[in-house]
C-alpha positions as CSV (number, residue, x, y, z in Angstrom):
1,M,-18.8,54.9,11.8
2,M,-17.8,57.4,14.6
3,G,-14.9,56.6,16.5
4,Y,-13.7,56.6,20.2
5,G,-11.1,58.9,19.5
6,M,-7.7,58.9,19.2
7,Y,-6.4,55.5,20.9
8,G,-10.1,53.5,21.4
9,D,-9.8,51.8,18.1
10,L,-6.1,51.0,18.9
11,V,-6.5,49.5,22.5
12,G,-9.6,47.9,21.5
13,F,-7.2,46.0,19.4
14,F,-4.6,45.1,21.4
15,V,-7.6,44.1,24.3
16,E,-9.2,42.0,21.2
17,I,-5.5,40.0,20.6
18,L,-5.5,39.3,24.7
19,I,-8.4,37.7,24.6
20,I,-8.2,36.1,21.6
21,L,-4.5,34.7,23.0
22,L,-6.2,34.2,26.6
23,I,-8.3,31.5,25.0
24,V,-5.7,29.8,23.2
25,G,-3.3,29.9,25.9
26,V,-6.4,28.4,28.2
27,V,-7.4,25.5,24.7
28,V,-4.0,24.2,25.2
29,M,-3.5,24.0,28.7
30,L,-6.4,21.9,28.7
31,L,-5.3,19.4,25.8
32,N,-1.4,19.0,27.8
33,R,-3.5,18.0,30.7
34,S,-5.9,15.8,29.3
35,N,-2.9,14.2,27.5
36,F,-4.2,14.8,24.4
37,V,-0.6,16.0,23.0
38,G,2.6,14.9,24.0
39,S,4.4,11.7,25.3
40,G,1.6,11.0,27.3
41,N,-0.1,9.9,23.9
42,N,2.6,7.7,22.9
43,E,2.6,6.0,26.0
44,R,-1.1,5.3,25.7
45,L,-0.4,4.4,21.6
46,M,2.2,1.7,23.0
47,K,-0.5,0.1,25.4
48,V,-3.2,0.0,22.9
49,E,-0.6,-1.7,20.3
50,K,0.6,-4.1,23.0
51,D,-3.2,-5.1,23.7
52,V,-3.7,-5.5,20.1
53,E,-0.9,-7.8,19.7
54,E,-1.8,-9.7,22.6
55,I,-5.1,-10.0,21.1
56,K,-4.0,-10.9,17.4
57,K,-2.3,-14.3,19.4
58,A,-5.5,-14.7,21.3
59,V,-7.6,-15.1,18.1
60,E,-4.9,-17.3,16.4
61,E,-5.0,-19.6,19.1
62,I,-8.4,-19.9,19.2
63,R,-8.6,-20.6,15.6
64,N,-5.9,-22.8,15.9
65,K,-8.2,-24.7,18.3
66,L,-10.7,-24.8,15.9
67,N,-9.1,-26.0,13.3
68,E,-8.3,-28.8,15.6
69,I,-11.7,-29.7,15.9
């Protein structure tokens, strides 16, 4: 395999590393913006847990009313 000279392979290696870091940075930025990672996810999880508890209470009330009938 023919090389590009003394510095060609080294420069190419650094360019590839920079491209990989750029792609990883863009992915992390998009994940943070979508609230997939971080405190936004905790807030969403707490809302879902609260909704689940409310649904459980509603189902229990309906079950009790059906048992009375």
